[in-house]
N, C-alpha and C positions, 0 to 999 in steps of 0.2 A: 504494500500500500504506500503511495507517495507520501512523503513527509515534508518535502520542501516545495513550496509553491511561490512562483513569482507572479504578482498581479501588476498589470500595466494599464494606466489610465490614458485614454486618448480623447476624452471629451464626450460630447453628446448630451442628450437629455438626462441621462443617468447621473450627470455631474452638475445639474442645475440645482441651486440651493433654494431659491425663492420663486415658486411657480406663479406667484401673484403679480410679478413684474416681468418685463421683457427678459427672455431667457439669457442668462449669462453662463455660457458653457464653460465648464472647468472650474466653477466656483467651489465645488466639492472636490478635494483631491482624492487620490486612490486610497491613501491610508485611512481617511475618514470613511470612505465607502466600505472598506473592509470591516468596519465596526458593525455593519449589519449582519455579519456572519455569526451563527450561533456558536456557543462555547464548544460543542463537540467537534465542529470543524476547525475551530481555532487551535486545536491540538496540533494541527499541522504547522510547521514553521513557515510563516508567510513574510515575504519581503514585498513591500509596496513601492511603486514609483509612478510618477505622473510625467509622461513624455509630452503630451499635448493638451491644451485646454481650448479646443476649437469645436465649432459646429461642424458636424461631419460633412456638410455641403461644401466646406472649404478644404476638404481632403485633396491631396495631390500625390502623384507618384513619389515625390520627394519624401513624404511622410512614410510611405511603405518601405522605401529603401532605408530610412533611418531606423524604423522599428525592427526590420530584419537584421540590421547590423547589431542593434542593441541585444536582440535575442540571441544571435549567434555567439556573441561574446559572453553571454550569461547562462546559456541553457545547460552547460555541463554541471552547473552548480545546483540545478533544480530537477524535480521529478515531473513538474507540470507547470504550464503557464496559462494565465487568464488575462484577456484583454477586454476592457470595457470601452465601448465605441458607440457613436451615434448610429441610428438605424438607417438613415437615408443612403449612406454609401458603404455600409458594412459588407455588402456583397462583393464590392470591388476589392476592399482591403483583405477580406478573407480569401478571395481568389488569388490575390497577389502573394500572400503568405503561403498558401497551399503550394504554389508553383516554386516559390523561392526557397522554401524550407521543406524539401521532400523527405519523406520517411523520417520524421523527427524522433521517433522512438519514445514519444511522450504525448500526452494530450496538450494541444494548444487550443484553448477554448475562447471563443468570442462570445460576448453577451452585451446587453444594453437594455434600454427600456423605452416604452412609448411615453410614459409619464415620469416626471421628476420624482425622486424617491421620497420627498417630503409631502407629496400630494396624496390625499386620501385615496386608498385603493391602488396605489402605484404598483406596477409590475416590476420595478427596479430591484427591490430587495430580494424577492423570490427568484428572479432570474439570476442574480448574483449567487444566491445560495445554491441553486441548481447547477450553475457553472462550477462552483467549488466542489460540489458532490461528484460531478463527472471527472473533474481533475483528480480528486482523491481516489476515485474508482480506478483510474488508470486506463480506461478505454472510452472511446476509440483513441488510439495512439496516432492521431493525425490532427490537422487543423479542422475544427468544427465550430458550429454555432449552437449554443444552447439558449433556447427562447421559448417561453410559454410551454414549458415541460416537455419540449421536444429537442432532439439532437439532430442536427443536419450536417452533411458534409460541406466543408467550407467553400469548396469550388463549385457547389451546385445551388447556392441559395439565391433567392430573389425576394425583394420586399414587394409584397402584394397588397398590403393594406396599410394606410398611413395613420390610422387612428385606433385600430383594434389591437388587442394583445396578440391575437393570432396573426401576426404581421408577415410572417415568412412562409414561403413555399419552396419546393424543390421538384424538378422533373422526376426524380427517383423516389420522392417521398422522404420521410425522416429516416435517419440511421438508427434511431432508438428513442426511448421515452424516459422521462425522469418523473417517477411517482414515488410510492412507498419504496419501490425498488428501482434500480437503473437497469434498463433492458437495452442491449445493443443488438440490432437485427443484422447489420451488414458489417463485415470485416473491412479493414482498410485495404485499398487497392493502389499499388505503386508499381511503376516501371523500374524505379531505382531500387537496387539491391541493398544499398546502405544510405545513410544520411547524405543528402545532397543539398548544398547551399549555393545560392547565386545572388548576386547583388546588382546586376545591371539590367536596367529597363530603358527602352526608348519610348518616351512619352509622346512622340510625334505620330500619333495614331488617331484617326477620326472615326466616329460611329455615325452612320446615316441610316435613317429608317425610310424604307421605300413605301410611298403612298401613291394613290391615283394621280396626285399632282406633282410627283417627283420629277425634277428637272435633271436630265442626264448631264447637263453642264456642271453640276455639282461635283461629278467625278473628275472632270477637267480641273475645276477649282482646287480640289484636294491635292492633286498632283502638282499644280502650278504654285500653290501656296507653300509647298515644301513638306507636306506630310509624307511619312515614309510607309504608310500602310492605311488600309481602309477596312472597316467592318460594315458590311451591308446587311441590314436586317430585313429579310424578305417576308412574304406572306406565308401563312400556314406552315407548310413543310419546308419553306425556303423559296417560295415562288417569286420570280422576277418577270418584268414585262419583256419577254423574249421576242415578241413581234414588233417591238419598238426599235427601228433601225438606228435612231440617234443613240439610244441606250447601248445597243450592241457595238456601235462604233466607239463609244467611250471605253467600253470594257476591252475592246480590241487594242485601243491605244494603251490602256493600262498594261496589257500583256506585253506589248512591244517594248514598254519602258520598264519591264520587270517590277511593276508596282503591285505588291501583294494585296489582293482583295479577298476577305474572308466572308463567307455567307452564313448567316445565322438566322434564328427565328425566336420570337418571344413566346411561341406556343409550346406547350408540353407535348412531346411526341411519345405517346404510350406504346406498349409492345405492338409490333406489326408495322412500324413506320419504315423499316429498311426497304422492303419491296415497293412500298408506295413512293418512296423517295426516288428510286431508280426509274419508276414509270412517269413521275411527274416532273422530274428535272429535265427541261427541254433540251433537245439535241444541240441547238445553236449555242447554248451556254456551256455545254460539255467541252467545247473546243477552246474556251477562253481562259483556261487555267484558274478559274475561281476555286478557292479552297473551301470545300464543304465542311462546315463545323457542326452541321445537323443539330443534335439535341444539346450541344453545349450552350449554356445561357449566354445572352448578349454581354452581360457583365464580365463573365469569365473569358469570353472570346476577345473582348477588347484588351483585357489585362494580359491574356496569353500572347496576343500578337505583340504587345509591348515587350514581353519577356523574350519571345522568339527573336525579335529584331535587336534586342540587347545582346544576343549571342551570335547572330549572323545576318548578313544581308543577301545571302545566296538564295534565289527563289526556291529551288528544289529543297534546300535544307529547311527553309521557313515552312514550306508546305508539309514536309515530313514532321516537323515539330508540332504544327497545328493539328495534324490528323492523328498524332500519337496520344494515347490515353495514359497520361503520366500519374495522375492522382485520383482517378475516378471522375474526372471532370466531364467525360463524355462516354457515350456507348460506342464501343468499337464497331466500325462498319463491317 
């Protein structure tokens, strides 16, 4: 059973002290937050630190690289790590840590809250207690989110509700639950055979959502603006306007310029999507070197492309990285 736990504060609603005034994120530091933990959990040796005091809407890849470096220097001294974070961008940060700290050999648990902890009925204290219980439990030994009594894989989460405690979802459902007992349904999945740490990200990646009014010139703009890659969020299973000649011309230009474009969707693709994808992905698009990310979430797709570009600029290597399932972030094709 883990006895040494590092708790890291990154801001968000869980650090707001006075909910009756405009939110001041980070007003409560992590050491104060940890006082919500019951005495039986405080038997673990806890070290608290506050890295950031920000609204999670202000998160940037710089923050991810900072926290990864801090964890990499500290993790050999601890058995588990908990990070408190704002809910709006927690999916991006959890995806970044999942890819940058692979096979950590310990729980790295994110949590947060919809309501500040001092507000009546707040979910903050119970989420923190649940996160600590999972950390002490020792499983799952990967990056995860504990929220509303559920455990989710860090690379698969999406915020689906802005005001309800049941705020998160995942294409694969929860990894487990936290109730009177902790139940873990799915074991960790890693391509890495041992702990793998990486620190480089290329933030020059843009995410565009395709709509009926989508202007193909936006793809030109992304290339000319100096972005190094693009995530296109298509319809349904990843549908794009394949009969639009102007759209196809821009994709062809991207191919000629070795400009990586990843195709994703905001829909959950339940079992049976693979044969449907092969039937619905139009032939004109198959020749344009789009990288199909299928059921990887848009949040993780964006972060993973940053991570891939931080390692290489070679188109085939980028494609190989994006289509490889490293930490359970996608279903293998």
